[in-house]
C-alpha positions, -999 to +999 in steps of 0.1 A: +837+413-432+799+413-443+794+394-475+767+391-503+753+360-485+746+381-454+713+390-462+681+388-445+646+377-458+616+395-453+603+373-424+634+378-408+632+413-411+599+417-397+611+393-365+642+416-362+622+448-360+595+433-339+618+419-314+637+452-312+605+471-305+592+453-280+619+452-252+611+482-230+574+490-240+564+458-226+574+469-190+565+508-188+540+513-218+510+504-197+520+531-170+528+558-197+493+555-215+477+553-181+490+586-172+479+606-203+445+589-211+434+568-181+411+539-192+413+552-229+451+543-229+446+511-253+431+536-276+463+558-276+484+528-282+463+521-314+468+556-325+505+557-316+509+525-338+494+540-367+513+573-364+544+550-360+536+533-394+533+564-409+565+577-399+579+545-411+568+552-446+597+576-446+624+549-437+606+525-464+605+552-491+645+557-485+650+521-486+632+517-519+647+549-533+683+538-525+682+499-522+719+494-522+727+521-499+727+525-461+718+559-445+758+568-447+762+563-486+727+580-495+731+609-470+765+615-485+746+616-520+720+640-510+736+665-486+776+661-490+802+641-477+810+664-447+775+670-434+767+633-437+798+624-419+784+645-390+751+627-390+768+595-392+786+604-358+749+612-346+738+580-356+769+559-340+762+578-307+725+574-308+728+536-313+755+532-287+732+550-260+702+528-272+725+497-267+733+511-232+699+522-221+685+485-232+713+467-213+709+488-181+672+484-184+678+445-182+701+448-154+675+471-134+649+446-139+669+414-131+682+432-098+647+441-088+628+408-094+655+380-091+691+388-082+690+416-059+723+411-044+740+407-076+760+435-089+747+454-118+779+455-135+781+417-135+749+415-150+757+439-176+787+424-185+774+389-188+746+400-213+771+421-232+795+391-239+765+369-252+754+398-275+789+403-288+795+366-293+763+364-314+767+397-335+803+390-346+788+364-369+769+389-388+735+402-398+719+371-412+728+349-381+714+377-357+683+380-376+681+341-375+683+341-342+655+364-336+635+346-358+640+313-337+634+331-305+604+352-317+578+322-309+596+313-278+590+350-265+555+358-279+537+327-271+543+321-232+537+361-230+501+356-243+498+324-224+507+342-190+485+372-196+457+349-205+458+333-173+451+367-156+420+373-174+398+354-151+408+379-123+403+410-147+376+437-143+370+449-176+349+480-161+384+494-157+383+503-195+354+526-186+344+553-194+350+550-230+363+581-249+363+603-220+400+616-224+402+653-237+416+656-273+448+674-263+457+644-238+447+619-263+473+636-289+499+639-262+496+603-252+498+591-288+531+611-296+543+595-265+534+561-275+553+566-306+585+564-283+578+529-274+580+519-309+618+529-310+639+504-328+625+509-363+653+533-371+676+501-375+664+503-411+685+531-418+714+507-419+697+474-429+684+486-463+710+469-487+712+436-464+673+429-475+667+404-498+636+420-509+638+457-504+609+460-530+585+448-501+596+470-476+562+487-472+546+454-463+575+445-440+570+477-419+532+473-420+533+439-403+563+447-381+545+479-366+508+461-366+521+430-349+538+449-322+506+472-318+485+443-313+510+428-288+509+465-269+472+467-270+466+433-255+494+436-228+478+472-218+442+459-216+450+429-194+472+449-170+443+476-168+415+452-161+439+432-137+456+457-114+433+488-124+443+521-141+451+539-110+475+513-097+492+512-129+500+547-130+521+542-096+540+513-110+575+517-127+571+484-146+533+474-144+540+448-173+563+429-150+545+436-119+513+418-128+531+386-136+539+384-097+502+381-091+496+352-115+492+317-103+494+288-130+464+266-134+465+235-112+490+255-090+519+239-110+541+270-102+534+292-073+544+323-091+556+330-128+583+354-120+611+332-131+595+324-165+587+359-169+622+370-164+635+345-186+613+360-215+623+393-204+661+382-208+650+369-246+635+403-251+662+422-240+689+401-257+672+404-290+669+443-290+706+446-275+718+425-305+699+449-329+712+479-316+748+469-308+752+453-345+736+486-362+760+508-343+790+488-353+776+490-391+772+524-390+808+529-379+821+503-406+803+523-434+811+556-419+850+548-422+843+525-454+862+497-437+859+460-449+860+447-413+828+453-389+842+431-358+869+456-349+841+483-346+824+459-322+853+459-299+857+496-300+820+503-289+821+474-262+838+495-234+818+526-242+786+507-240+797+492-207+806+524-193+775+542-199+752+514-188+769+513-155+770+552-151+732+555-138+730+556-102+695+542-098+665+532-117+648+568-117+679+583-136+676+552-160+639+557-165+651+597-174+677+583-198+652+558-214+628+587-220+656+610-236+667+580-260+631+576-270+627+612-280+660+609-298+647+579-319+619+603-333+648+626-345+670+599-359+644+577-372+618+600-387+629+636-387+662+633-401+654+608-428+624+630-435+646+659-444+671+634-466+641+623-484+627+655-494+661+668-504+666+635-523+632+643-544+639+676-550+676+669-560+664+638-582+688+616-562+684+577-560+705+546-565+685+523-583+650+514-596+623+506-569 
């Protein structure tokens, strides 16, 4: 059962959102923006970050307007119990599929770069057991672990990519602003998909100690995520080239295989990169799995959320194991990212507009 003490601070909320966002984008975003905008891909990332922040204002405003409610409660107040119930089902399905995709992508990367002969199912079940062990303790411990792991994740990532800079050719970032406006627009919208994860705010609102600071929380979360993405995209482009980036499934990981640590202490940094990838995947899976269980709990008005973790476990394992290969997995990743815009921005926008028209709110902001 979640208690009144299971609340998270502003820094914990920021770190939880950032670590939820970064997992898949670190791998594939350079390829995606290269396809749409070539050497202007890093500009597309910045525009996508700005659009994401604008979209996050919808979620932030709902948190301010209904500080004591999750999406389940305030949607019932605005559109009625029956429509809200079906939206709750949609939310559960989305968070379940998001968990599946994160865990399956983790297994694919580990299979490709380290444990080629290990069955994917074993990698999936191992990570799921670790995730379940943590999230059964509640929101605050999950956020605290993310807070602890964040510097362990970010500092080495920056260090590894900085090592690649001496080999970089920054002329790969030229020509500048040579991409057609339509392509830039499409690329920016596509980049928003790489920020999927902000939708966990649909359920985290009443568990924040300072919901009145939600705008600042989202600004910092999206800004930091954008800066990390821009840094990674620029280094990948300059190191392996824009055209080569387009041909790779996970250019963000491939570049690590070309790096040698100063002094030749390590021949390659694959092991460290995969360790960091494991952390990124773990924190993202934690957020989606826990948020899915919380949605189930609030939808059924149950007092105990751990039961729903058990219910979701076999379904997440099953759907994470179904895709036959990495290409199908990548297609499913794209579909879930599109769903994140619907669940995280479009549906909340409708609820927000109706709540303003109907003058519904649960307390002063």
